All heavy atoms as a GROMACS GRO file, in nm:
protein
  511
    1MET      N    1   7.819  15.831  24.701
    1MET     CA    2   7.746  15.711  24.669
    1MET      C    3   7.845  15.601  24.633
    1MET      O    4   7.943  15.626  24.567
    1MET     CB    5   7.649  15.738  24.554
    1MET     CG    6   7.562  15.619  24.524
    1MET     SD    7   7.406  15.655  24.443
    1MET     CE    8   7.454  15.709  24.284
    2GLY      N    9   7.821  15.478  24.678
    2GLY     CA   10   7.912  15.367  24.656
    2GLY      C   11   7.904  15.314  24.513
    2GLY      O   12   7.809  15.337  24.440
    3ALA      N   13   8.006  15.240  24.475
    3ALA     CA   14   8.012  15.181  24.342
    3ALA      C   15   7.919  15.061  24.332
    3ALA      O   16   7.894  14.992  24.430
    3ALA     CB   17   8.156  15.138  24.312
    4LEU      N   18   7.867  15.038  24.212
    4LEU     CA   19   7.783  14.921  24.189
    4LEU      C   20   7.874  14.799  24.181
    4LEU      O   21   7.979  14.803  24.120
    4LEU     CB   22   7.705  14.936  24.059
    4LEU     CG   23   7.605  15.050  24.056
    4LEU    CD1   24   7.543  15.062  23.918
    4LEU    CD2   25   7.497  15.029  24.160
    5GLN      N   26   7.831  14.691  24.244
    5GLN     CA   27   7.912  14.571  24.242
    5GLN      C   28   7.837  14.459  24.174
    5GLN      O   29   7.716  14.451  24.179
    5GLN     CB   30   7.947  14.529  24.385
    5GLN     CG   31   8.034  14.630  24.455
    5GLN     CD   32   8.071  14.584  24.595
    5GLN    OE1   33   8.039  14.474  24.636
    5GLN    NE2   34   8.139  14.669  24.667
    6ASN      N   35   7.912  14.369  24.113
    6ASN     CA   36   7.857  14.251  24.050
    6ASN      C   37   7.901  14.131  24.134
    6ASN      O   38   8.016  14.094  24.133
    6ASN     CB   39   7.910  14.240  23.906
    6ASN     CG   40   7.849  14.124  23.832
    6ASN    OD1   41   7.757  14.060  23.880
    6ASN    ND2   42   7.901  14.097  23.716
    7ARG      N   43   7.808  14.074  24.209
    7ARG     CA   44   7.841  13.963  24.298
    7ARG      C   45   7.773  13.837  24.250
    7ARG      O   46   7.651  13.828  24.247
    7ARG     CB   47   7.795  13.994  24.440
    7ARG     CG   48   7.863  14.115  24.499
    7ARG     CD   49   7.814  14.136  24.639
    7ARG     NE   50   7.869  14.257  24.693
    7ARG     CZ   51   7.810  14.331  24.784
    7ARG    NH1   52   7.692  14.297  24.831
    7ARG    NH2   53   7.867  14.440  24.829
    8THR      N   54   7.851  13.738  24.214
    8THR     CA   55   7.796  13.612  24.168
    8THR      C   56   7.721  13.543  24.280
    8THR      O   57   7.770  13.532  24.392
    8THR     CB   58   7.909  13.521  24.116
    8THR    OG1   59   7.975  13.589  24.011
    8THR    CG2   60   7.854  13.388  24.065
    9GLY      N   61   7.601  13.496  24.250
    9GLY     CA   62   7.523  13.420  24.346
    9GLY      C   63   7.442  13.504  24.443
    9GLY      O   64   7.384  13.450  24.534
   10ASP      N   65   7.438  13.635  24.427
   10ASP     CA   66   7.361  13.720  24.517
   10ASP      C   67   7.211  13.703  24.499
   10ASP      O   68   7.136  13.725  24.591
   10ASP     CB   69   7.397  13.867  24.496
   10ASP     CG   70   7.518  13.909  24.577
   10ASP    OD1   71   7.573  13.826  24.650
   10ASP    OD2   72   7.554  14.026  24.566
   11ALA      N   73   7.167  13.664  24.381
   11ALA     CA   74   7.024  13.654  24.354
   11ALA      C   75   6.989  13.514  24.309
   11ALA      O   76   7.063  13.452  24.232
   11ALA     CB   77   6.984  13.755  24.247
   12HIS      N   78   6.879  13.463  24.358
   12HIS     CA   79   6.825  13.336  24.310
   12HIS      C   80   6.695  13.370  24.238
   12HIS      O   81   6.603  13.424  24.298
   12HIS     CB   82   6.801  13.238  24.425
   12HIS     CG   83   6.926  13.173  24.472
   12HIS    ND1   84   7.017  13.238  24.552
   12HIS    CD2   85   6.977  13.051  24.448
   12HIS    CE1   86   7.118  13.157  24.577
   12HIS    NE2   87   7.096  13.044  24.515
   13GLU      N   88   6.693  13.341  24.108
   13GLU     CA   89   6.578  13.375  24.025
   13GLU      C   90   6.546  13.259  23.933
   13GLU      O   91   6.629  13.171  23.911
   13GLU     CB   92   6.608  13.500  23.942
   13GLU     CG   93   6.638  13.621  24.028
   13GLU     CD   94   6.655  13.748  23.947
   13GLU    OE1   95   6.619  13.750  23.827
   13GLU    OE2   96   6.701  13.848  24.006
   14HIS      N   97   6.426  13.262  23.876
   14HIS     CA   98   6.387  13.158  23.782
   14HIS      C   99   6.463  13.176  23.651
   14HIS      O  100   6.469  13.285  23.596
   14HIS     CB  101   6.236  13.163  23.755
   14HIS     CG  102   6.193  13.061  23.656
   14HIS    ND1  103   6.177  12.928  23.690
   14HIS    CD2  104   6.164  13.069  23.525
   14HIS    CE1  105   6.141  12.860  23.583
   14HIS    NE2  106   6.132  12.945  23.482
   15CYS      N  107   6.520  13.067  23.602
   15CYS     CA  108   6.589  13.067  23.472
   15CYS      C  109   6.501  12.993  23.372
   15CYS      O  110   6.468  12.876  23.393
   15CYS     CB  111   6.725  12.999  23.484
   15CYS     SG  112   6.808  12.984  23.324
   16PRO      N  113   6.462  13.058  23.262
   16PRO     CA  114   6.376  12.991  23.164
   16PRO      C  115   6.447  12.875  23.093
   16PRO      O  116   6.383  12.780  23.052
   16PRO     CB  117   6.339  13.102  23.066
   16PRO     CG  118   6.440  13.209  23.086
   16PRO     CD  119   6.488  13.197  23.227
   17ASP      N  120   6.579  12.881  23.080
   17ASP     CA  121   6.652  12.772  23.015
   17ASP      C  122   6.668  12.651  23.106
   17ASP      O  123   6.656  12.537  23.062
   17ASP     CB  124   6.790  12.819  22.968
   17ASP     CG  125   6.782  12.907  22.843
   17ASP    OD1  126   6.670  12.928  22.791
   17ASP    OD2  127   6.887  12.956  22.799
   18CYS      N  128   6.695  12.675  23.234
   18CYS     CA  129   6.712  12.565  23.331
   18CYS      C  130   6.577  12.515  23.383
   18CYS      O  131   6.569  12.408  23.441
   18CYS     CB  132   6.796  12.612  23.451
   18CYS     SG  133   6.967  12.651  23.412
   19SER      N  134   6.472  12.595  23.367
   19SER     CA  135   6.336  12.565  23.415
   19SER      C  136   6.331  12.545  23.566
   19SER      O  137   6.257  12.462  23.617
   19SER     CB  138   6.280  12.440  23.345
   19SER     OG  139   6.267  12.464  23.208
   20ARG      N  140   6.414  12.621  23.638
   20ARG     CA  141   6.414  12.615  23.784
   20ARG      C  142   6.480  12.740  23.840
   20ARG      O  143   6.535  12.821  23.767
   20ARG     CB  144   6.485  12.490  23.835
   20ARG     CG  145   6.633  12.483  23.797
   20ARG     CD  146   6.692  12.348  23.834
   20ARG     NE  147   6.824  12.331  23.777
   20ARG     CZ  148   6.937  12.353  23.843
   20ARG    NH1  149   6.935  12.389  23.969
   20ARG    NH2  150   7.053  12.337  23.784
   21GLU      N  151   6.474  12.754  23.970
   21GLU     CA  152   6.537  12.866  24.040
   21GLU      C  153   6.687  12.837  24.054
   21GLU      O  154   6.725  12.732  24.105
   21GLU     CB  155   6.473  12.883  24.177
   21GLU     CG  156   6.512  13.011  24.242
   21GLU     CD  157   6.393  13.095  24.283
   21GLU    OE1  158   6.289  13.090  24.217
   21GLU    OE2  159   6.408  13.166  24.381
   22THR      N  160   6.770  12.930  24.007
   22THR     CA  161   6.916  12.912  24.012
   22THR      C  162   6.983  13.040  24.060
   22THR      O  163   6.922  13.147  24.061
   22THR     CB  164   6.972  12.876  23.872
   22THR    OG1  165   6.936  12.981  23.781
   22THR    CG2  166   6.918  12.744  23.822
   23ALA      N  167   7.110  13.030  24.095
   23ALA     CA  168   7.189  13.148  24.133
   23ALA      C  169   7.216  13.231  24.008
   23ALA      O  170   7.241  13.176  23.900
   23ALA     CB  171   7.319  13.106  24.198
   24HIS      N  172   7.209  13.363  24.023
   24HIS     CA  173   7.232  13.455  23.912
   24HIS      C  174   7.332  13.563  23.952
   24HIS      O  175   7.336  13.606  24.066
   24HIS     CB  176   7.101  13.523  23.871
   24HIS     CG  177   7.011  13.436  23.790
   24HIS    ND1  178   6.945  13.328  23.843
   24HIS    CD2  179   6.977  13.443  23.660
   24HIS    CE1  180   6.872  13.272  23.748
   24HIS    NE2  181   6.890  13.340  23.637
   25SER      N  182   7.409  13.605  23.855
   25SER     CA  183   7.496  13.721  23.869
   25SER      C  184   7.417  13.841  23.818
   25SER      O  185   7.366  13.838  23.706
   25SER     CB  186   7.622  13.699  23.784
   25SER     OG  187   7.699  13.815  23.781
   26VAL      N  188   7.405  13.945  23.901
   26VAL     CA  189   7.324  14.061  23.866
   26VAL      C  190   7.412  14.185  23.860
   26VAL      O  191   7.494  14.208  23.949
   26VAL     CB  192   7.210  14.081  23.968
   26VAL    CG1  193   7.126  14.202  23.932
   26VAL    CG2  194   7.124  13.956  23.978
   27SER      N  195   7.394  14.265  23.755
   27SER     CA  196   7.471  14.389  23.743
   27SER      C  197   7.383  14.495  23.678
   27SER      O  198   7.279  14.465  23.621
   27SER     CB  199   7.597  14.367  23.659
   27SER     OG  200   7.564  14.330  23.527
   28LEU      N  201   7.426  14.619  23.689
   28LEU     CA  202   7.361  14.730  23.620
   28LEU      C  203   7.455  14.777  23.510
   28LEU      O  204   7.574  14.794  23.533
   28LEU     CB  205   7.331  14.845  23.716
   28LEU     CG  206   7.230  14.814  23.826
   28LEU    CD1  207   7.212  14.935  23.916
   28LEU    CD2  208   7.097  14.773  23.768
   29GLN      N  209   7.400  14.797  23.391
   29GLN     CA  210   7.481  14.840  23.277
   29GLN      C  211   7.411  14.956  23.208
   29GLN      O  212   7.289  14.963  23.205
   29GLN     CB  213   7.498  14.726  23.177
   29GLN     CG  214   7.573  14.608  23.230
   29GLN     CD  215   7.582  14.495  23.127
   29GLN    OE1  216   7.537  14.508  23.014
   29GLN    NE2  217   7.640  14.384  23.169
   30ILE      N  218   7.491  15.044  23.150
   30ILE     CA  219   7.438  15.151  23.065
   30ILE      C  220   7.451  15.101  22.922
   30ILE      O  221   7.561  15.071  22.877
   30ILE     CB  222   7.516  15.283  23.084
   30ILE    CG1  223   7.514  15.327  23.230
   30ILE    CG2  224   7.460  15.391  22.992
   30ILE    CD1  225   7.376  15.357  23.286
   31ARG      N  226   7.338  15.089  22.854
   31ARG     CA  227   7.337  15.037  22.717
   31ARG      C  228   7.286  15.142  22.621
   31ARG      O  229   7.196  15.219  22.652
   31ARG     CB  230   7.250  14.912  22.707
   31ARG     CG  231   7.306  14.796  22.786
   31ARG     CD  232   7.232  14.670  22.757
   31ARG     NE  233   7.299  14.554  22.816
   31ARG     CZ  234   7.258  14.431  22.799
   31ARG    NH1  235   7.150  14.405  22.726
   31ARG    NH2  236   7.324  14.331  22.856
   32THR      N  237   7.344  15.143  22.500
   32THR     CA  238   7.302  15.234  22.395
   32THR      C  239   7.193  15.166  22.314
   32THR      O  240   7.212  15.053  22.268
   32THR     CB  241   7.420  15.270  22.304
   32THR    OG1  242   7.522  15.331  22.384
   32THR    CG2  243   7.379  15.366  22.194
   33GLU      N  244   7.080  15.233  22.298
   33GLU     CA  245   6.967  15.174  22.228
   33GLU      C  246   6.961  15.210  22.080
   33GLU      O  247   6.908  15.135  22.001
   33GLU     CB  248   6.837  15.215  22.296
   33GLU     CG  249   6.826  15.159  22.436
   33GLU     CD  250   6.697  15.198  22.504
   33GLU    OE1  251   6.639  15.302  22.467
   33GLU    OE2  252   6.656  15.125  22.594
   34SER      N  253   7.015  15.323  22.042
   34SER     CA  254   7.007  15.368  21.903
   34SER      C  255   7.114  15.300  21.818
   34SER      O  256   7.228  15.282  21.861
   34SER     CB  257   7.024  15.519  21.894
   34SER     OG  258   7.025  15.559  21.758
   35THR      N  259   7.078  15.262  21.697
   35THR     CA  260   7.175  15.206  21.604
   35THR      C  261   7.238  15.315  21.517
   35THR      O  262   7.335  15.290  21.448
   35THR     CB  263   7.109  15.101  21.512
   35THR    OG1  264   6.999  15.162  21.445
   35THR    CG2  265   7.060  14.982  21.592
   36LYS      N  266   7.182  15.437  21.525
   36LYS     CA  267   7.235  15.550  21.449
   36LYS      C  268   7.344  15.618  21.530
   36LYS      O  269   7.323  15.658  21.643
   36LYS     CB  270   7.124  15.649  21.415
   36LYS     CG  271   7.016  15.589  21.328
   36LYS     CD  272   6.908  15.690  21.303
   36LYS     CE  273   6.798  15.629  21.218
   36LYS     NZ  274   6.690  15.724  21.195
   37GLU      N  275   7.461  15.630  21.470
   37GLU     CA  276   7.576  15.686  21.541
   37GLU      C  277   7.553  15.830  21.589
   37GLU      O  278   7.595  15.867  21.699
   37GLU     CB  279   7.699  15.682  21.450
   37GLU     CG  280   7.826  15.660  21.526
   37GLU     CD  281   7.943  15.635  21.432
   37GLU    OE1  282   7.943  15.532  21.365
   37GLU    OE2  283   8.033  15.720  21.431
   38GLU      N  284   7.482  15.910  21.512
   38GLU     CA  285   7.461  16.050  21.550
   38GLU      C  286   7.367  16.064  21.670
   38GLU      O  287   7.366  16.166  21.736
   38GLU     CB  288   7.410  16.134  21.432
   38GLU     CG  289   7.273  16.095  21.379
   38GLU     CD  290   7.275  15.987  21.272
   38GLU    OE1  291   7.382  15.932  21.244
   38GLU    OE2  292   7.167  15.957  21.219
   39ASN      N  293   7.286  15.962  21.701
   39ASN     CA  294   7.194  15.968  21.814
   39ASN      C  295   7.238  15.883  21.934
   39ASN      O  296   7.173  15.885  22.038
   39ASN     CB  297   7.054  15.920  21.772
   39ASN     CG  298   6.989  16.014  21.674
   39ASN    OD1  299   7.017  16.133  21.673
   39ASN    ND2  300   6.904  15.961  21.590
   40ALA      N  301   7.346  15.811  21.920
   40ALA     CA  302   7.388  15.715  22.022
   40ALA      C  303   7.409  15.780  22.159
   40ALA      O  304   7.371  15.723  22.261
   40ALA     CB  305   7.515  15.644  21.977
   41GLU      N  306   7.466  15.899  22.163
   41GLU     CA  307   7.494  15.962  22.292
   41GLU      C  308   7.367  16.000  22.368
   41GLU      O  309   7.369  16.017  22.489
   41GLU     CB  310   7.583  16.084  22.274
   41GLU     CG  311   7.516  16.197  22.197
   41GLU     CD  312   7.610  16.313  22.174
   41GLU    OE1  313   7.630  16.392  22.269
   41GLU    OE2  314   7.664  16.322  22.062
   42PHE      N  315   7.253  16.008  22.298
   42PHE     CA  316   7.127  16.046  22.362
   42PHE      C  317   7.037  15.925  22.392
   42PHE      O  318   6.928  15.942  22.443
   42PHE     CB  319   7.050  16.144  22.274
   42PHE     CG  320   7.129  16.267  22.243
   42PHE    CD1  321   7.181  16.289  22.117
   42PHE    CD2  322   7.154  16.361  22.344
   42PHE    CE1  323   7.255  16.403  22.089
   42PHE    CE2  324   7.228  16.475  22.317
   42PHE     CZ  325   7.279  16.496  22.189
   43SER      N  326   7.083  15.806  22.358
   43SER     CA  327   6.997  15.689  22.373
   43SER      C  328   7.051  15.588  22.474
   43SER      O  329   7.021  15.471  22.466
   43SER     CB  330   6.976  15.621  22.238
   43SER     OG  331   7.097  15.561  22.196
   44ARG      N  332   7.129  15.634  22.570
   44ARG     CA  333   7.183  15.543  22.671
   44ARG      C  334   7.083  15.529  22.785
   44ARG      O  335   7.029  15.628  22.834
   44ARG     CB  336   7.317  15.594  22.722
   44ARG     CG  337   7.423  15.588  22.614
   44ARG     CD  338   7.551  15.644  22.663
   44ARG     NE  339   7.531  15.788  22.679
   44ARG     CZ  340   7.627  15.878  22.674
   44ARG    NH1  341   7.750  15.840  22.658
   44ARG    NH2  342   7.601  16.005  22.688
   45GLU      N  343   7.060  15.406  22.826
   45GLU     CA  344   6.964  15.376  22.932
   45GLU      C  345   7.021  15.273  23.029
   45GLU      O  346   7.098  15.186  22.988
   45GLU     CB  347   6.835  15.320  22.871
   45GLU     CG  348   6.762  15.413  22.777
   45GLU     CD  349   6.703  15.534  22.846
   45GLU    OE1  350   6.682  15.531  22.969
   45GLU    OE2  351   6.677  15.634  22.777
   46PRO      N  352   6.981  15.280  23.156
   46PRO     CA  353   7.028  15.180  23.254
   46PRO      C  354   6.948  15.050  23.241
   46PRO      O  355   6.826  15.052  23.223
   46PRO     CB  356   7.000  15.248  23.388
   46PRO     CG  357   6.886  15.340  23.361
   46PRO     CD  358   6.903  15.386  23.220
   47TYR      N  359   7.019  14.938  23.247
   47TYR     CA  360   6.958  14.806  23.240
   47TYR      C  361   7.004  14.720  23.357
   47TYR      O  362   7.120  14.726  23.397
   47TYR     CB  363   6.999  14.734  23.110
   47TYR     CG  364   6.918  14.775  22.990
   47TYR    CD1  365   6.944  14.893  22.923
   47TYR    CD2  366   6.816  14.694  22.944
   47TYR    CE1  367   6.870  14.931  22.813
   47TYR    CE2  368   6.740  14.731  22.834
   47TYR     CZ  369   6.768  14.849  22.768
   47TYR     OH  370   6.694  14.885  22.660
   48ARG      N  371   6.913  14.640  23.408
   48ARG     CA  372   6.945  14.537  23.507
   48ARG      C  373   6.973  14.410  23.427
   48ARG      O  374   6.886  14.358  23.356
   48ARG     CB  375   6.828  14.513  23.601
   48ARG     CG  376   6.854  14.405  23.704
   48ARG     CD  377   6.726  14.383  23.788
   48ARG     NE  378   6.750  14.294  23.897
   48ARG     CZ  379   6.732  14.161  23.892
   48ARG    NH1  380   6.691  14.106  23.779
   48ARG    NH2  381   6.755  14.087  23.997
   49VAL      N  382   7.097  14.361  23.435
   49VAL     CA  383   7.138  14.244  23.358
   49VAL      C  384   7.156  14.128  23.456
   49VAL      O  385   7.230  14.138  23.553
   49VAL     CB  386   7.268  14.271  23.280
   49VAL    CG1  387   7.309  14.148  23.201
   49VAL    CG2  388   7.249  14.391  23.188
   50CYS      N  389   7.089  14.019  23.427
   50CYS     CA  390   7.088  13.904  23.515
   50CYS      C  391   7.134  13.782  23.434
   50CYS      O  392   7.076  13.749  23.331
   50CYS     CB  393   6.946  13.884  23.566
   50CYS     SG  394   6.931  13.771  23.701
   51THR      N  395   7.242  13.715  23.480
   51THR     CA  396   7.298  13.601  23.409
   51THR      C  397   7.295  13.477  23.497
   51THR      O  398   7.346  13.480  23.610
   51THR     CB  399   7.443  13.630  23.366
   51THR    OG1  400   7.446  13.753  23.293
   51THR    CG2  401   7.499  13.518  23.281
   52CYS      N  402   7.238  13.369  23.447
   52CYS     CA  403   7.232  13.243  23.521
   52CYS      C  404   7.374  13.188  23.533
   52CYS      O  405   7.446  13.176  23.433
   52CYS     CB  406   7.142  13.144  23.448
   52CYS     SG  407   7.134  12.981  23.527
   53THR      N  408   7.415  13.153  23.655
   53THR     CA  409   7.549  13.100  23.676
   53THR      C  410   7.558  12.952  23.641
   53THR      O  411   7.667  12.896  23.635
   53THR     CB  412   7.596  13.121  23.822
   53THR    OG1  413   7.506  13.054  23.909
   53THR    CG2  414   7.603  13.268  23.857
   54VAL      N  415   7.444  12.889  23.612
   54VAL     CA  416   7.443  12.747  23.574
   54VAL      C  417   7.458  12.732  23.423
   54VAL      O  418   7.545  12.660  23.375
   54VAL     CB  419   7.314  12.678  23.624
   54VAL    CG1  420   7.307  12.534  23.576
   54VAL    CG2  421   7.306  12.685  23.776
   55CYS      N  422   7.372  12.802  23.345
   55CYS     CA  423   7.372  12.782  23.199
   55CYS      C  424   7.420  12.904  23.120
   55CYS      O  425   7.443  12.894  23.000
   55CYS     CB  426   7.234  12.741  23.152
   55CYS     SG  427   7.111  12.876  23.157
   56GLY      N  428   7.428  13.021  23.185
   56GLY     CA  429   7.474  13.142  23.116
   56GLY      C  430   7.364  13.223  23.048
   56GLY      O  431   7.393  13.325  22.985
   57HIS      N  432   7.238  13.182  23.062
   57HIS     CA  433   7.127  13.258  23.002
   57HIS      C  434   7.124  13.399  23.061
   57HIS      O  435   7.132  13.416  23.182
   57HIS     CB  436   6.994  13.187  23.028
   57HIS     CG  437   6.876  13.262  22.975
   57HIS    ND1  438   6.838  13.255  22.843
   57HIS    CD2  439   6.789  13.348  23.035
   57HIS    CE1  440   6.732  13.332  22.825
   57HIS    NE2  441   6.700  13.389  22.940
   58GLU      N  442   7.113  13.500  22.974
   58GLU     CA  443   7.114  13.640  23.018
   58GLU      C  444   6.981  13.707  22.986
   58GLU      O  445   6.926  13.689  22.878
   58GLU     CB  446   7.226  13.716  22.948
   58GLU     CG  447   7.233  13.862  22.987
   58GLU     CD  448   7.342  13.938  22.915
   58GLU    OE1  449   7.459  13.919  22.952
   58GLU    OE2  450   7.309  14.014  22.822
   59THR      N  451   6.932  13.782  23.082
   59THR     CA  452   6.815  13.867  23.060
   59THR      C  453   6.854  14.010  23.096
   59THR      O  454   6.937  14.033  23.183
   59THR     CB  455   6.694  13.824  23.146
   59THR    OG1  456   6.732  13.828  23.283
   59THR    CG2  457   6.647  13.685  23.108
   60ALA      N  458   6.795  14.105  23.025
   60ALA     CA  459   6.821  14.246  23.051
   60ALA      C  460   6.688  14.319  23.056
   60ALA      O  461   6.603  14.301  22.969
   60ALA     CB  462   6.910  14.306  22.943
   61GLN      N  463   6.670  14.399  23.161
   61GLN     CA  464   6.546  14.475  23.178
   61GLN      C  465   6.580  14.622  23.191
   61GLN      O  466   6.662  14.660  23.275
   61GLN     CB  467   6.471  14.428  23.301
   61GLN     CG  468   6.343  14.502  23.325
   61GLN     CD  469   6.270  14.452  23.449
   61GLN    OE1  470   6.323  14.376  23.528
   61GLN    NE2  471   6.148  14.497  23.466
   62ARG      N  472   6.517  14.704  23.111
   62ARG     CA  473   6.538  14.848  23.117
   62ARG      C  474   6.484  14.899  23.250
   62ARG      O  475   6.372  14.869  23.289
   62ARG     CB  476   6.464  14.915  23.001
   62ARG     CG  477   6.498  15.059  22.982
   62ARG     CD  478   6.430  15.109  22.857
   62ARG     NE  479   6.461  15.248  22.836
   62ARG     CZ  480   6.401  15.323  22.748
   62ARG    NH1  481   6.309  15.272  22.671
   62ARG    NH2  482   6.435  15.449  22.736
   63MET      N  483   6.565  14.975  23.323
   63MET     CA  484   6.531  15.015  23.458
   63MET      C  485   6.426  15.125  23.468
   63MET      O  486   6.353  15.131  23.566
   63MET     CB  487   6.657  15.060  23.534
   63MET     CG  488   6.758  14.949  23.554
   63MET     SD  489   6.693  14.812  23.649
   63MET     CE  490   6.666  14.890  23.806
   64ASN      N  491   6.415  15.211  23.371
   64ASN     CA  492   6.320  15.322  23.384
   64ASN      C  493   6.188  15.293  23.315
   64ASN      O  494   6.111  15.384  23.288
   64ASN     CB  495   6.381  15.454  23.337
   64ASN     CG  496   6.430  15.447  23.195
   64ASN    OD1  497   6.422  15.343  23.131
   64ASN    ND2  498   6.481  15.559  23.145
   65ASN      N  499   6.158  15.168  23.289
   65ASN     CA  500   6.026  15.128  23.240
   65ASN      C  501   5.957  15.051  23.351
   65ASN      O  502   5.991  14.939  23.382
   65ASN     CB  503   6.036  15.037  23.117
   65ASN     CG  504   6.072  15.114  22.994
   65ASN    OD1  505   6.082  15.234  22.996
   65ASN    ND2  506   6.091  15.043  22.885
   66ALA      N  507   5.860  15.112  23.416
   66ALA     CA  508   5.793  15.046  23.528
   66ALA      C  509   5.684  14.954  23.483
   66ALA      O  510   5.628  14.962  23.384
   66ALA     CB  511   5.738  15.151  23.624
   0.00000   0.00000   0.00000
């Protein structure tokens, strides 16, 4: 399986800060959800992270929540 790539400008999506459709940098990240150190290794989840290339506004959506 190929590596995930982060390509600036691959996606054009609505930005709530710019109030219009803009180019976004999209990546997948593994984020830890637990604030407790003893549970951190069990609380990692994949997120789709989308950053507006105009203003820098970032949104993150958990991938396994449909």
